[in-house]
N, C-alpha and C positions, 0 to 999 in steps of 0.2 A: 097307402100314400094319401096325404091330405089333398082335397080337391083343388085348393089354391095352387099347390105345387104342380099338379097335373095340368091345370090351366096354363100356368107359367111355362111348363115344358112344351105344351102344345103350341103356345104362342111363339116361343123361341124356335121351335122346329119349323113353323110356318114362315117366320121371318127369315130364317136361314135359307129357305127355299126360294126366296124372292131374287130377282136379278139384282146385281150389284147396285145399279142406279136406285132402285126402289129401297134397298137396304140403307143406302146413304140418306135418302130422303126421310126414311123412318127414324133413323138416328137423329137427324136434324130436328124433326118434329118432336120427338120425345125429349130432347135436351131443352128445346124451347118451352116445353110444358112443365118443367120443374120450377115451382115457385122459388123466388130468390131466397126466401126465408127457410127453404128446405134443401138448399143446395148442399151437396156433400163436401166434405173437407178435401182440400188439395193435398197431394203428397208433399211432405216437407221439402223435397228437392226442388219444387217449383218456386218456393218463396224467394230465393236469391235471384232467380231469373225474372220474376215479376218485379222485384225491387229495382233491378238494373234497368228494366224497360221503363218503369215509372220514372226513374231518374233521367233517362235519356229523353223522355217526353218533356219533363219539367225543364230541362236545360235546353230544349229546342234542337237537340241533335238529330231527332227523328220526328216525322209527322205521323199523326194518327190517320187511320182510314175508316170510312164508314163500313160497318160489319157486313152489310148486304153486298157491297162491292167486293170485299175480301172473300166472302162466302161464294159468290158467283165465280170469281176467278179460280178459287180452289176446286170447285166442282168441275169447271171447264178444264183445268189442268189435269184432273183425274179422268177426263173423258166422259164425265157424267152430266146429266141435266139436273139443275136444281128446281126445275119447274114440275108441277104436278101433272 
């Protein structure tokens, strides 16, 4: 087995052993670390949803929110802490 796969498997195993709060923080950190020019493609099913939400924003039917506020609210709703 290639060493990189072994390292990846060991990392995944260690990550899965973390408490849920730490796993969520790890996910958040890893997502933030992906450079914008290297982001993966979205599943095609998301495009209509994104277009609809963009139109709702453009027409003033909904208001946008600061990501940090949304993120904090979602972590709180899940009973998790977003703090390190």
